[in-house]
VEXDOKE-855700 format. One record per atom (N, C-alpha, C, O): residue in three letters; x, y, z; atom name. Coordinates in nm, 3 decimals, always signed. Layout:
{aa = Ala&px = X&py = Y&pz = Z&at = CA}
...
***
This chain:
{aa = Unk&px = +7.267&py = -1.595&pz = +18.077&at = N}
{aa = Unk&px = +7.262&py = -1.497&pz = +18.184&at = CA}
{aa = Unk&px = +7.400&py = -1.435&pz = +18.202&at = C}
{aa = Unk&px = +7.501&py = -1.505&pz = +18.198&at = O}
{aa = Unk&px = +7.404&py = -1.304&pz = +18.222&at = N}
{aa = Unk&px = +7.531&py = -1.233&pz = +18.242&at = CA}
{aa = Unk&px = +7.580&py = -1.247&pz = +18.385&at = C}
{aa = Unk&px = +7.500&py = -1.261&pz = +18.477&at = O}
{aa = Unk&px = +7.712&py = -1.245&pz = +18.403&at = N}
{aa = Unk&px = +7.765&py = -1.242&pz = +18.539&at = CA}
{aa = Unk&px = +7.731&py = -1.110&pz = +18.607&at = C}
{aa = Unk&px = +7.686&py = -1.015&pz = +18.541&at = O}
{aa = Unk&px = +7.752&py = -1.103&pz = +18.736&at = N}
{aa = Unk&px = +7.718&py = -0.983&pz = +18.813&at = CA}
{aa = Unk&px = +7.795&py = -0.861&pz = +18.766&at = C}
{aa = Unk&px = +7.738&py = -0.752&pz = +18.759&at = O}
{aa = Unk&px = +7.923&py = -0.876&pz = +18.733&at = N}
{aa = Unk&px = +8.003&py = -0.762&pz = +18.688&at = CA}
{aa = Unk&px = +7.970&py = -0.729&pz = +18.543&at = C}
{aa = Unk&px = +7.937&py = -0.818&pz = +18.465&at = O}
{aa = Unk&px = +7.978&py = -0.603&pz = +18.508&at = N}
{aa = Unk&px = +7.951&py = -0.559&pz = +18.371&at = CA}
{aa = Unk&px = +8.064&py = -0.606&pz = +18.280&at = C}
{aa = Unk&px = +8.181&py = -0.581&pz = +18.307&at = O}
{aa = Unk&px = +8.029&py = -0.675&pz = +18.172&at = N}
{aa = Unk&px = +8.125&py = -0.728&pz = +18.078&at = CA}
{aa = Unk&px = +8.141&py = -0.631&pz = +17.961&at = C}
{aa = Unk&px = +8.044&py = -0.570&pz = +17.916&at = O}
{aa = Unk&px = +8.264&py = -0.616&pz = +17.913&at = N}
{aa = Unk&px = +8.292&py = -0.530&pz = +17.799&at = CA}
{aa = Unk&px = +8.387&py = -0.603&pz = +17.705&at = C}
{aa = Unk&px = +8.456&py = -0.697&pz = +17.744&at = O}
{aa = Unk&px = +8.388&py = -0.558&pz = +17.582&at = N}
{aa = Unk&px = +8.484&py = -0.605&pz = +17.483&at = CA}
{aa = Unk&px = +8.570&py = -0.486&pz = +17.443&at = C}
{aa = Unk&px = +8.523&py = -0.372&pz = +17.440&at = O}
{aa = Unk&px = +8.696&py = -0.513&pz = +17.413&at = N}
{aa = Unk&px = +8.789&py = -0.406&pz = +17.382&at = CA}
{aa = Unk&px = +8.884&py = -0.454&pz = +17.273&at = C}
{aa = Unk&px = +8.928&py = -0.569&pz = +17.274&at = O}
{aa = Unk&px = +8.914&py = -0.365&pz = +17.181&at = N}
{aa = Unk&px = +9.013&py = -0.394&pz = +17.078&at = CA}
{aa = Unk&px = +9.125&py = -0.292&pz = +17.093&at = C}
{aa = Unk&px = +9.100&py = -0.171&pz = +17.093&at = O}
{aa = Unk&px = +9.249&py = -0.340&pz = +17.105&at = N}
{aa = Unk&px = +9.364&py = -0.253&pz = +17.126&at = CA}
{aa = Unk&px = +9.466&py = -0.277&pz = +17.014&at = C}
{aa = Unk&px = +9.500&py = -0.390&pz = +16.983&at = O}
{aa = Unk&px = +9.513&py = -0.167&pz = +16.956&at = N}
{aa = Unk&px = +9.624&py = -0.173&pz = +16.861&at = CA}
{aa = Unk&px = +9.733&py = -0.080&pz = +16.914&at = C}
{aa = Unk&px = +9.719&py = +0.042&pz = +16.910&at = O}
{aa = Unk&px = +9.842&py = -0.139&pz = +16.964&at = N}
{aa = Unk&px = +9.955&py = -0.064&pz = +17.020&at = CA}
{aa = Unk&px = +10.060&py = -0.047&pz = +16.910&at = C}
{aa = Unk&px = +10.103&py = -0.145&pz = +16.848&at = O}
{aa = Unk&px = +10.101&py = +0.079&pz = +16.885&at = N}
{aa = Unk&px = +10.200&py = +0.107&pz = +16.782&at = CA}
{aa = Unk&px = +10.315&py = +0.188&pz = +16.840&at = C}
{aa = Unk&px = +10.296&py = +0.306&pz = +16.872&at = O}
{aa = Unk&px = +10.434&py = +0.129&pz = +16.855&at = N}
{aa = Unk&px = +10.551&py = +0.206&pz = +16.899&at = CA}
{aa = Unk&px = +10.588&py = +0.307&pz = +16.790&at = C}
{aa = Unk&px = +10.589&py = +0.273&pz = +16.672&at = O}
{aa = Unk&px = +10.618&py = +0.431&pz = +16.829&at = N}
{aa = Unk&px = +10.656&py = +0.536&pz = +16.734&at = CA}
{aa = Unk&px = +10.806&py = +0.561&pz = +16.741&at = C}
{aa = Unk&px = +10.876&py = +0.553&pz = +16.639&at = O}
{aa = Unk&px = +10.855&py = +0.592&pz = +16.860&at = N}
{aa = Unk&px = +11.000&py = +0.608&pz = +16.881&at = CA}
{aa = Unk&px = +11.041&py = +0.496&pz = +16.975&at = C}
{aa = Unk&px = +11.008&py = +0.497&pz = +17.094&at = O}
{aa = Unk&px = +11.114&py = +0.401&pz = +16.920&at = N}
{aa = Unk&px = +11.146&py = +0.281&pz = +16.997&at = CA}
{aa = Unk&px = +11.281&py = +0.226&pz = +16.954&at = C}
{aa = Unk&px = +11.315&py = +0.227&pz = +16.836&at = O}
{aa = Unk&px = +11.357&py = +0.179&pz = +17.050&at = N}
{aa = Unk&px = +11.483&py = +0.113&pz = +17.020&at = CA}
{aa = Unk&px = +11.460&py = -0.032&pz = +16.977&at = C}
{aa = Unk&px = +11.546&py = -0.092&pz = +16.912&at = O}
{aa = Unk&px = +11.345&py = -0.088&pz = +17.015&at = N}
{aa = Unk&px = +11.315&py = -0.228&pz = +16.986&at = CA}
{aa = Unk&px = +11.163&py = -0.244&pz = +16.978&at = C}
{aa = Unk&px = +11.099&py = -0.289&pz = +17.073&at = O}
{aa = Unk&px = +11.106&py = -0.207&pz = +16.865&at = N}
{aa = Unk&px = +10.960&py = -0.204&pz = +16.855&at = CA}
{aa = Unk&px = +10.896&py = -0.342&pz = +16.872&at = C}
{aa = Unk&px = +10.788&py = -0.353&pz = +16.930&at = O}
{aa = Unk&px = +10.960&py = -0.448&pz = +16.822&at = N}
{aa = Unk&px = +10.904&py = -0.581&pz = +16.839&at = CA}
{aa = Unk&px = +10.904&py = -0.619&pz = +16.988&at = C}
{aa = Unk&px = +10.807&py = -0.676&pz = +17.038&at = O}
{aa = Unk&px = +11.012&py = -0.587&pz = +17.057&at = N}
{aa = Unk&px = +11.019&py = -0.613&pz = +17.201&at = CA}
{aa = Unk&px = +10.914&py = -0.534&pz = +17.277&at = C}
{aa = Unk&px = +10.858&py = -0.583&pz = +17.375&at = O}
{aa = Unk&px = +10.888&py = -0.410&pz = +17.233&at = N}
{aa = Unk&px = +10.787&py = -0.327&pz = +17.300&at = CA}
{aa = Unk&px = +10.647&py = -0.385&pz = +17.281&at = C}
{aa = Unk&px = +10.567&py = -0.387&pz = +17.375&at = O}
{aa = Unk&px = +10.617&py = -0.433&pz = +17.161&at = N}
{aa = Unk&px = +10.487&py = -0.497&pz = +17.137&at = CA}
{aa = Unk&px = +10.477&py = -0.624&pz = +17.222&at = C}
{aa = Unk&px = +10.371&py = -0.653&pz = +17.278&at = O}
{aa = Unk&px = +10.585&py = -0.699&pz = +17.231&at = N}
{aa = Unk&px = +10.585&py = -0.819&pz = +17.315&at = CA}
{aa = Unk&px = +10.560&py = -0.784&pz = +17.462&at = C}
{aa = Unk&px = +10.491&py = -0.859&pz = +17.532&at = O}
{aa = Unk&px = +10.614&py = -0.672&pz = +17.510&at = N}
{aa = Unk&px = +10.590&py = -0.629&pz = +17.648&at = CA}
{aa = Unk&px = +10.441&py = -0.601&pz = +17.670&at = C}
{aa = Unk&px = +10.385&py = -0.639&pz = +17.772&at = O}
{aa = Unk&px = +10.378&py = -0.536&pz = +17.574&at = N}
{aa = Unk&px = +10.235&py = -0.507&pz = +17.585&at = CA}
{aa = Unk&px = +10.155&py = -0.637&pz = +17.586&at = C}
{aa = Unk&px = +10.063&py = -0.653&pz = +17.666&at = O}
{aa = Unk&px = +10.190&py = -0.729&pz = +17.498&at = N}
{aa = Unk&px = +10.119&py = -0.858&pz = +17.496&at = CA}
{aa = Unk&px = +10.138&py = -0.933&pz = +17.627&at = C}
{aa = Unk&px = +10.048&py = -1.004&pz = +17.671&at = O}
{aa = Unk&px = +10.254&py = -0.920&pz = +17.688&at = N}
{aa = Unk&px = +10.278&py = -0.982&pz = +17.818&at = CA}
{aa = Unk&px = +10.188&py = -0.920&pz = +17.926&at = C}
{aa = Unk&px = +10.135&py = -0.991&pz = +18.011&at = O}
{aa = Unk&px = +10.172&py = -0.788&pz = +17.921&at = N}
{aa = Unk&px = +10.083&py = -0.719&pz = +18.016&at = CA}
{aa = Unk&px = +9.940&py = -0.771&pz = +17.998&at = C}
{aa = Unk&px = +9.870&py = -0.796&pz = +18.096&at = O}
{aa = Unk&px = +9.898&py = -0.786&pz = +17.873&at = N}
{aa = Unk&px = +9.763&py = -0.838&pz = +17.844&at = CA}
{aa = Unk&px = +9.750&py = -0.980&pz = +17.899&at = C}
{aa = Unk&px = +9.651&py = -1.013&pz = +17.965&at = O}
{aa = Unk&px = +9.849&py = -1.063&pz = +17.873&at = N}
{aa = Unk&px = +9.844&py = -1.202&pz = +17.920&at = CA}
{aa = Unk&px = +9.838&py = -1.207&pz = +18.073&at = C}
{aa = Unk&px = +9.762&py = -1.286&pz = +18.129&at = O}
{aa = Unk&px = +9.918&py = -1.124&pz = +18.140&at = N}
{aa = Unk&px = +9.923&py = -1.124&pz = +18.286&at = CA}
{aa = Unk&px = +9.793&py = -1.071&pz = +18.349&at = C}
{aa = Unk&px = +9.769&py = -1.092&pz = +18.468&at = O}
{aa = Unk&px = +9.711&py = -1.002&pz = +18.270&at = N}
{aa = Unk&px = +9.586&py = -0.946&pz = +18.324&at = CA}
{aa = Unk&px = +9.486&py = -1.055&pz = +18.362&at = C}
{aa = Unk&px = +9.398&py = -1.032&pz = +18.446&at = O}
{aa = Unk&px = +9.498&py = -1.172&pz = +18.302&at = N}
{aa = Unk&px = +9.404&py = -1.279&pz = +18.329&at = CA}
{aa = Unk&px = +9.273&py = -1.266&pz = +18.253&at = C}
{aa = Unk&px = +9.183&py = -1.348&pz = +18.270&at = O}
{aa = Unk&px = +9.262&py = -1.164&pz = +18.169&at = N}
{aa = Unk&px = +9.141&py = -1.144&pz = +18.089&at = CA}
{aa = Unk&px = +9.145&py = -1.234&pz = +17.966&at = C}
{aa = Unk&px = +9.252&py = -1.275&pz = +17.921&at = O}
{aa = Unk&px = +9.028&py = -1.264&pz = +17.912&at = N}
{aa = Unk&px = +9.018&py = -1.339&pz = +17.788&at = CA}
{aa = Unk&px = +9.067&py = -1.249&pz = +17.674&at = C}
{aa = Unk&px = +9.024&py = -1.134&pz = +17.664&at = O}
{aa = Unk&px = +9.156&py = -1.300&pz = +17.589&at = N}
{aa = Unk&px = +9.207&py = -1.217&pz = +17.480&at = CA}
{aa = Unk&px = +9.239&py = -1.301&pz = +17.358&at = C}
{aa = Unk&px = +9.257&py = -1.423&pz = +17.367&at = O}
{aa = Unk&px = +9.245&py = -1.234&pz = +17.243&at = N}
{aa = Unk&px = +9.281&py = -1.298&pz = +17.116&at = CA}
{aa = Unk&px = +9.372&py = -1.203&pz = +17.040&at = C}
{aa = Unk&px = +9.334&py = -1.091&pz = +17.008&at = O}
{aa = Unk&px = +9.493&py = -1.249&pz = +17.011&at = N}
{aa = Unk&px = +9.590&py = -1.169&pz = +16.936&at = CA}
{aa = Unk&px = +9.569&py = -1.195&pz = +16.788&at = C}
{aa = Unk&px = +9.566&py = -1.310&pz = +16.743&at = O}
{aa = Unk&px = +9.554&py = -1.087&pz = +16.711&at = N}
{aa = Unk&px = +9.538&py = -1.096&pz = +16.567&at = CA}
{aa = Unk&px = +9.654&py = -1.021&pz = +16.501&at = C}
{aa = Unk&px = +9.744&py = -0.974&pz = +16.570&at = O}
{aa = Unk&px = +9.651&py = -1.009&pz = +16.370&at = N}
{aa = Unk&px = +9.762&py = -0.947&pz = +16.298&at = CA}
{aa = Unk&px = +9.777&py = -0.799&pz = +16.332&at = C}
{aa = Unk&px = +9.889&py = -0.752&pz = +16.353&at = O}
{aa = Unk&px = +9.668&py = -0.724&pz = +16.338&at = N}
{aa = Unk&px = +9.675&py = -0.580&pz = +16.357&at = CA}
{aa = Unk&px = +9.629&py = -0.531&pz = +16.494&at = C}
{aa = Unk&px = +9.650&py = -0.414&pz = +16.527&at = O}
{aa = Unk&px = +9.568&py = -0.618&pz = +16.574&at = N}
{aa = Unk&px = +9.518&py = -0.573&pz = +16.703&at = CA}
{aa = Unk&px = +9.493&py = -0.693&pz = +16.794&at = C}
{aa = Unk&px = +9.503&py = -0.809&pz = +16.752&at = O}
{aa = Unk&px = +9.461&py = -0.663&pz = +16.918&at = N}
{aa = Unk&px = +9.427&py = -0.765&pz = +17.017&at = CA}
{aa = Unk&px = +9.289&py = -0.735&pz = +17.070&at = C}
{aa = Unk&px = +9.259&py = -0.622&pz = +17.108&at = O}
{aa = Unk&px = +9.204&py = -0.836&pz = +17.074&at = N}
{aa = Unk&px = +9.069&py = -0.823&pz = +17.126&at = CA}
{aa = Unk&px = +9.067&py = -0.881&pz = +17.268&at = C}
{aa = Unk&px = +9.118&py = -0.990&pz = +17.292&at = O}
{aa = Unk&px = +9.007&py = -0.806&pz = +17.360&at = N}
{aa = Unk&px = +9.004&py = -0.845&pz = +17.501&at = CA}
{aa = Unk&px = +8.859&py = -0.842&pz = +17.547&at = C}
{aa = Unk&px = +8.781&py = -0.756&pz = +17.505&at = O}
{aa = Unk&px = +8.821&py = -0.937&pz = +17.632&at = N}
{aa = Unk&px = +8.685&py = -0.943&pz = +17.683&at = CA}
{aa = Unk&px = +8.691&py = -0.975&pz = +17.831&at = C}
{aa = Unk&px = +8.767&py = -1.062&pz = +17.874&at = O}
{aa = Unk&px = +8.611&py = -0.905&pz = +17.909&at = N}
{aa = Unk&px = +8.607&py = -0.932&pz = +18.052&at = CA}
{aa = Unk&px = +8.537&py = -0.821&pz = +18.128&at = C}
{aa = Unk&px = +8.467&py = -0.738&pz = +18.070&at = O}
{aa = Unk&px = +8.556&py = -0.821&pz = +18.259&at = N}
{aa = Unk&px = +8.493&py = -0.720&pz = +18.343&at = CA}
{aa = Unk&px = +8.542&py = -0.581&pz = +18.303&at = C}
{aa = Unk&px = +8.662&py = -0.557&pz = +18.287&at = O}
{aa = Unk&px = +8.448&py = -0.492&pz = +18.288&at = N}
{aa = Unk&px = +8.475&py = -0.356&pz = +18.242&at = CA}
{aa = Unk&px = +8.587&py = -0.289&pz = +18.321&at = C}
{aa = Unk&px = +8.679&py = -0.233&pz = +18.261&at = O}
{aa = Unk&px = +8.580&py = -0.293&pz = +18.452&at = N}
{aa = Unk&px = +8.681&py = -0.225&pz = +18.534&at = CA}
{aa = Unk&px = +8.819&py = -0.285&pz = +18.516&at = C}
{aa = Unk&px = +8.919&py = -0.214&pz = +18.522&at = O}
{aa = Unk&px = +8.825&py = -0.416&pz = +18.494&at = N}
{aa = Unk&px = +8.954&py = -0.481&pz = +18.471&at = CA}
{aa = Unk&px = +9.013&py = -0.440&pz = +18.336&at = C}
{aa = Unk&px = +9.134&py = -0.427&pz = +18.322&at = O}
{aa = Unk&px = +8.927&py = -0.420&pz = +18.236&at = N}
{aa = Unk&px = +8.974&py = -0.373&pz = +18.106&at = CA}
{aa = Unk&px = +9.030&py = -0.232&pz = +18.118&at = C}
{aa = Unk&px = +9.136&py = -0.203&pz = +18.063&at = O}
{aa = Unk&px = +8.960&py = -0.144&pz = +18.190&at = N}
{aa = Unk&px = +9.011&py = -0.009&pz = +18.209&at = CA}
{aa = Unk&px = +9.143&py = -0.008&pz = +18.285&at = C}
{aa = Unk&px = +9.232&py = +0.072&pz = +18.256&at = O}
{aa = Unk&px = +9.156&py = -0.097&pz = +18.382&at = N}
{aa = Unk&px = +9.282&py = -0.110&pz = +18.456&at = CA}
{aa = Unk&px = +9.393&py = -0.158&pz = +18.363&at = C}
{aa = Unk&px = +9.505&py = -0.109&pz = +18.370&at = O}
{aa = Unk&px = +9.362&py = -0.253&pz = +18.277&at = N}
{aa = Unk&px = +9.461&py = -0.303&pz = +18.181&at = CA}
{aa = Unk&px = +9.510&py = -0.192&pz = +18.090&at = C}
{aa = Unk&px = +9.630&py = -0.178&pz = +18.068&at = O}
{aa = Unk&px = +9.419&py = -0.113&pz = +18.036&at = N}
{aa = Unk&px = +9.458&py = -0.002&pz = +17.948&at = CA}
{aa = Unk&px = +9.550&py = +0.094&pz = +18.022&at = C}
{aa = Unk&px = +9.650&py = +0.139&pz = +17.966&at = O}
{aa = Unk&px = +9.517&py = +0.125&pz = +18.145&at = N}
{aa = Unk&px = +9.601&py = +0.212&pz = +18.227&at = CA}
{aa = Unk&px = +9.738&py = +0.149&pz = +18.251&at = C}
{aa = Unk&px = +9.840&py = +0.218&pz = +18.241&at = O}
{aa = Unk&px = +9.742&py = +0.020&pz = +18.282&at = N}
{aa = Unk&px = +9.869&py = -0.049&pz = +18.305&at = CA}
{aa = Unk&px = +9.958&py = -0.044&pz = +18.180&at = C}
{aa = Unk&px = +10.078&py = -0.019&pz = +18.190&at = O}
{aa = Unk&px = +9.899&py = -0.067&pz = +18.064&at = N}
{aa = Unk&px = +9.976&py = -0.060&pz = +17.939&at = CA}
{aa = Unk&px = +10.032&py = +0.080&pz = +17.922&at = C}
{aa = Unk&px = +10.151&py = +0.096&pz = +17.893&at = O}
{aa = Unk&px = +9.947&py = +0.181&pz = +17.939&at = N}
{aa = Unk&px = +9.992&py = +0.319&pz = +17.917&at = CA}
{aa = Unk&px = +10.108&py = +0.355&pz = +18.011&at = C}
{aa = Unk&px = +10.212&py = +0.401&pz = +17.965&at = O}
{aa = Unk&px = +10.089&py = +0.335&pz = +18.139&at = N}
{aa = Unk&px = +10.191&py = +0.378&pz = +18.235&at = CA}
{aa = Unk&px = +10.318&py = +0.295&pz = +18.228&at = C}
{aa = Unk&px = +10.427&py = +0.348&pz = +18.253&at = O}
{aa = Unk&px = +10.309&py = +0.168&pz = +18.196&at = N}
{aa = Unk&px = +10.428&py = +0.086&pz = +18.181&at = CA}
{aa = Unk&px = +10.508&py = +0.128&pz = +18.059&at = C}
{aa = Unk&px = +10.630&py = +0.145&pz = +18.067&at = O}
{aa = Unk&px = +10.441&py = +0.145&pz = +17.947&at = N}
{aa = Unk&px = +10.511&py = +0.175&pz = +17.822&at = CA}
{aa = Unk&px = +10.552&py = +0.322&pz = +17.810&at = C}
{aa = Unk&px = +10.637&py = +0.355&pz = +17.728&at = O}
{aa = Unk&px = +10.492&py = +0.408&pz = +17.889&at = N}
{aa = Unk&px = +10.525&py = +0.551&pz = +17.885&at = CA}
{aa = Unk&px = +10.672&py = +0.577&pz = +17.916&at = C}
{aa = Unk&px = +10.730&py = +0.672&pz = +17.863&at = O}
{aa = Unk&px = +10.732&py = +0.496&pz = +17.999&at = N}
{aa = Unk&px = +10.873&py = +0.511&pz = +18.034&at = CA}
{aa = Unk&px = +10.966&py = +0.439&pz = +17.936&at = C}
{aa = Unk&px = +11.088&py = +0.452&pz = +17.946&at = O}
{aa = Unk&px = +10.910&py = +0.364&pz = +17.842&at = N}
{aa = Unk&px = +10.991&py = +0.280&pz = +17.754&at = CA}
{aa = Unk&px = +11.002&py = +0.336&pz = +17.612&at = C}
{aa = Unk&px = +11.109&py = +0.334&pz = +17.552&at = O}
{aa = Unk&px = +10.889&py = +0.386&pz = +17.559&at = N}
{aa = Unk&px = +10.890&py = +0.434&pz = +17.421&at = CA}
{aa = Unk&px = +10.777&py = +0.534&pz = +17.399&at = C}
{aa = Unk&px = +10.688&py = +0.550&pz = +17.484&at = O}
{aa = Unk&px = +10.782&py = +0.602&pz = +17.285&at = N}
{aa = Unk&px = +10.669&py = +0.684&pz = +17.241&at = CA}
{aa = Unk&px = +10.578&py = +0.593&pz = +17.160&at = C}
{aa = Unk&px = +10.625&py = +0.505&pz = +17.088&at = O}
{aa = Unk&px = +10.447&py = +0.613&pz = +17.170&at = N}
{aa = Unk&px = +10.354&py = +0.519&pz = +17.108&at = CA}
{aa = Unk&px = +10.218&py = +0.582&pz = +17.085&at = C}
{aa = Unk&px = +10.188&py = +0.690&pz = +17.135&at = O}
{aa = Unk&px = +10.139&py = +0.511&pz = +17.007&at = N}
{aa = Unk&px = +9.995&py = +0.538&pz = +16.999&at = CA}
{aa = Unk&px = +9.923&py = +0.409&pz = +17.038&at = C}
{aa = Unk&px = +9.975&py = +0.299&pz = +17.018&at = O}
{aa = Unk&px = +9.804&py = +0.425&pz = +17.094&at = N}
{aa = Unk&px = +9.718&py = +0.311&pz = +17.122&at = CA}
{aa = Unk&px = +9.580&py = +0.344&pz = +17.065&at = C}
{aa = Unk&px = +9.514&py = +0.439&pz = +17.107&at = O}
{aa = Unk&px = +9.537&py = +0.264&pz = +16.969&at = N}
{aa = Unk&px = +9.401&py = +0.276&pz = +16.917&at = CA}
{aa = Unk&px = +9.315&py = +0.181&pz = +16.998&at = C}
{aa = Unk&px = +9.344&py = +0.061&pz = +17.006&at = O}
{aa = Unk&px = +9.208&py = +0.234&pz = +17.057&at = N}
{aa = Unk&px = +9.124&py = +0.155&pz = +17.146&at = CA}
{aa = Unk&px = +8.979&py = +0.167&pz = +17.104&at = C}
{aa = Unk&px = +8.928&py = +0.278&pz = +17.082&at = O}
{aa = Unk&px = +8.912&py = +0.053&pz = +17.092&at = N}
{aa = Unk&px = +8.767&py = +0.049&pz = +17.072&at = CA}
{aa = Unk&px = +8.711&py = -0.029&pz = +17.188&at = C}
{aa = Unk&px = +8.760&py = -0.137&pz = +17.220&at = O}
{aa = Unk&px = +8.608&py = +0.024&pz = +17.253&at = N}
{aa = Unk&px = +8.545&py = -0.043&pz = +17.365&at = CA}
{aa = Unk&px = +8.395&py = -0.055&pz = +17.338&at = C}
{aa = Unk&px = +8.331&py = +0.040&pz = +17.291&at = O}
{aa = Unk&px = +8.342&py = -0.172&pz = +17.367&at = N}
{aa = Unk&px = +8.199&py = -0.196&pz = +17.347&at = CA}
{aa = Unk&px = +8.138&py = -0.250&pz = +17.476&at = C}
{aa = Unk&px = +8.199&py = -0.331&pz = +17.546&at = O}
{aa = Unk&px = +8.018&py = -0.204&pz = +17.506&at = N}
{aa = Unk&px = +7.947&py = -0.258&pz = +17.622&at = CA}
{aa = Unk&px = +7.852&py = -0.370&pz = +17.581&at = C}
{aa = Unk&px = +7.770&py = -0.415&pz = +17.662&at = O}
{aa = Unk&px = +7.863&py = -0.415&pz = +17.459&at = N}
{aa = Unk&px = +7.782&py = -0.527&pz = +17.409&at = CA}
{aa = Unk&px = +7.864&py = -0.654&pz = +17.427&at = C}
{aa = Unk&px = +7.963&py = -0.675&pz = +17.357&at = O}
{aa = Unk&px = +7.825&py = -0.736&pz = +17.520&at = N}
{aa = Unk&px = +7.903&py = -0.856&pz = +17.552&at = CA}
{aa = Unk&px = +7.843&py = -0.982&pz = +17.491&at = C}
{aa = Unk&px = +7.906&py = -1.088&pz = +17.497&at = O}
{aa = Unk&px = +7.726&py = -0.973&pz = +17.433&at = N}
{aa = Unk&px = +7.662&py = -1.092&pz = +17.377&at = CA}
{aa = Unk&px = +7.580&py = -1.168&pz = +17.481&at = C}
{aa = Unk&px = +7.537&py = -1.280&pz = +17.455&at = O}
{aa = Unk&px = +7.559&py = -1.108&pz = +17.599&at = N}
{aa = Unk&px = +7.485&py = -1.177&pz = +17.705&at = CA}
{aa = Unk&px = +7.334&py = -1.166&pz = +17.685&at = C}
{aa = Unk&px = +7.258&py = -1.252&pz = +17.730&at = O}
{aa = Unk&px = +7.290&py = -1.061&pz = +17.619&at = N}
{aa = Unk&px = +7.146&py = -1.038&pz = +17.607&at = CA}
{aa = Unk&px = +7.090&py = -1.102&pz = +17.483&at = C}
{aa = Unk&px = +6.970&py = -1.092&pz = +17.457&at = O}
***
């Protein structure tokens, strides 16, 4: 049975483009993900996140606005509304 809130899965690949410290910038993004409290898995090329849909959208916004003042970047995002509950 699914929880009351709508669950989503998300895959994020953050790539610093103009950065003084690209590894540090990726670490900052991973810290934002960790602080979100959402379930996540860090892989070689991307991070998969699962949780309440609205919290995932908030996380994406937090990453964007935090990193916007730090470096130029791209974020590849895939979002699925298939949570495996059905």
